[in-house]
N, C-alpha and C positions, 0 to 999 in steps of 0.2 A: 486439194489445192485451194487457196483463197480466190475469191472472184471479185473483180472490180468492174464497175461501169464507169466509163470515162467519156464525157461528151467533148465534142471539138477535138477529136484525137487524130485527125489526118495530117496535122502539122503543128508547128510551134510547141508550146509548153505541153499541151495535151499529148501529142505524139511522143515527146521526149519522156514524159512520165510513164506512158504506156510501155514504151520500150524497156524502161528500167524495171518496171514491175514484171514484165514478161521474162526478163533476164533472171529474176528472182523466183520464177516458177508460178506466178499469178496467172490464172485464166482471166480472159478479158472479154468484155462487151464494149465495143467502141462505136461512136457514131460521128457523122459529119454530114453536111448538106450535099457535098459533091462526091458521088460515088466512086469516081476513078481514083483520086489520090487516097481515099479511104481504103479501097481495096489494095492499093500498092503498099500503104503503110501496114496493113493487116498482114500482108504476105511476109514482110520483113520481121514483124513481131512473132509470127508463127514459127520463124526459123529457130527460136529459142526452145521449141518443143512444147509450148503451152497451147491451149485451145484459145482461138481468138474468133469471136463472132463480130463481123462488121455489118452494121445496119444504117445505110444512108437514110437521112431524114432530117426534119426540123424539130428541135426540141419543144418548140411551142405547140406541136401537135400532140394532143393527149394520146391518140392511137399509137403514135410513135414511142412515146414514153413507156406505154404499157408493153410495147413490143420489146423495149430494151430490158425491162425487168423480167419478162417472160423468158427471154434468152438467157439471162443470168440464172434464173431458177433451173433452166435445163442443165446449166453447168454446174449446179450444186447449191446455188443460193447467192446472197449478196453480202460481202464483207466490207466493201467500200464503195461509195458513191462519190464521184469527183465531178462537180459542175464546173467546167472549164469554158464551155461555149459562151461567147460573149458578142454583144452587138454595141456599136459606138453611138448610135443615134443620128450621126451625120458623118459622112466621109468626104472630105477632111472635116475635122471638127470646126465648129463655128461658135461665136458668142451666143448667149441665151437669147438675145433679141432676134437672132436669125435662126434659131433651132427649130426645125419643122416639128410640129407637135406629133405628127405621125411617127417621125423618127424617134422622138422620146418614148412614145408608146411602144415602139419595136424594141428599144433598149430595155424597158421595163419588162416586157413579155419575155424576152430572152434571158435577161440577167436575173430576174427576180421570180416572175410567175412560173416559168418553166422549171426553175430550180426547185422551188417548192412543190410543184406537181410531181417531179421525178422522185423527190424524197418521199412525198405521200404514197406514191406508188410502191416504193421500195421498202418502206418502213416495216411491214410485217416480216420481211426476210432479214432486214438489218437487225431487228430485235432478237431474232433467234440465232444470229451469228455469235461466235465465241468472242469476237473483238470488233463489233461493228463500228464503222466510222463514216462520217460525212465530211468532205473536204470541199470548200467553195473557194474559187480563186477571186480574190479581192483586188484592190488597187489603192495606192496612196491617194488617188483622186477621191476615194471614199471619205477621207479624213481631212484632206487639205483642200483649199479653194484655189484652183488653177484656172486661169482665163481659158475659155472654150471647152473645158472638161466638165462643164456643169451637169449636163444630161447624163453622161456616162457616170461621172462621180455620184450623182444622186442614186442611180440605179444600184451601184455597188455598195453605197451606204445602206440602202434598204436591204440588200443581200446580207450584209454583215449583221444587221439587227435580226433578220430571220434566223440567221445561224445562232446568234446569241440566245434567242428565246427558245430555239429548238434544243439547245444544250441543256436548258433548265428543264424543259418538258420531258426530255428523254435522257435522264442522268446515266443510264447504262451505256450509252453511246458516247463516242468521242466526236465533237463537232468543231472543226477548225476552219476559220477564215484565214487565208494566207495572201499577203501582199507579196508577189514575187519580185517587185522592183522592176526597173526598166530592163527591156529585153529586145533583142533584134527579132521582132515577129512581123508578120504581115498586118496584124492588127494595128501595131504602132505606126507602121509605114503608111497605112490607110488613114490613121488619125492625124499624123503630122508629116505629110510627104516631103516637105522641104527640110526636115531635120536630118542631116547626114552624119551627125555625131555617132561614133561607134558605140555599140551596146553589146552586152554579153549574150551569148547564145542561150536559149532556153535550157539546154542540157546542163548548163553551169549551175542552175538553181535547183535542179531536181534533187540533189542530196539533202536540201532543206526539207523537202517534202517527205523524203524517205526517213529522215530523222524522226518526224512526227509519228510515222507508222512504226518505227522501231521502239521509240521511248514512250509513246502514247501519253504525252503530257495532258494536263487538264484542258478541257475544251476552252476555246477562246480565239482571239485574233493574234496572229503571229506574222512577223516580217521575215522573209527568206534570208535577207542580209544578216539579220541578228542571229538567226538559227545557224548560219554557216560560220559566223565569226565565233560563236560559243563553242563550236565543235572543233576549232583548231587548238 
């Protein structure tokens, strides 16, 4: 069975994607900082009959990243790395003049440095996979200038660039940066707590991610909305 490492998989998009892959027979290594919801999510994923290793920890910890890859190796290797874990930099979001520099550092560490660190750790196994892939969760804030989204957007723009360069350096792999669009997640609620407008559930955009895995288009940046519309 193929094996995926998915960070930030105890809730939101990471959890929804992990459930979908488990239903397809993928074995999983998942992480999150909070052990209790992670264990609960892993139990539900295991109900699909696949092997699920849940490792609580912080993706900015190099030892934790090594542990994730070692767990995947024990399951058979690494076919897919999904960097879904994200940090906002400030909760709620604030203008750049008020953005704590420590918050910006945290966003860069989680969204960029940890993503590269995990890929570096997993590359030897990804290169030997029959269809190795890296998928990073981006944002429209990486490409558009929205007030208060500067720190988070800058980190996601840097992540997109890393993904683009990785795709050039590792032509045998597929490397996709995907903007999932607005979703009803805890991350968005923490970013803009006063915004009560309805938003789609993360499970609604998972088919876009599955399409990438099914069709394996060229490495690059994709929008979930466009992927879903093209499939209709």
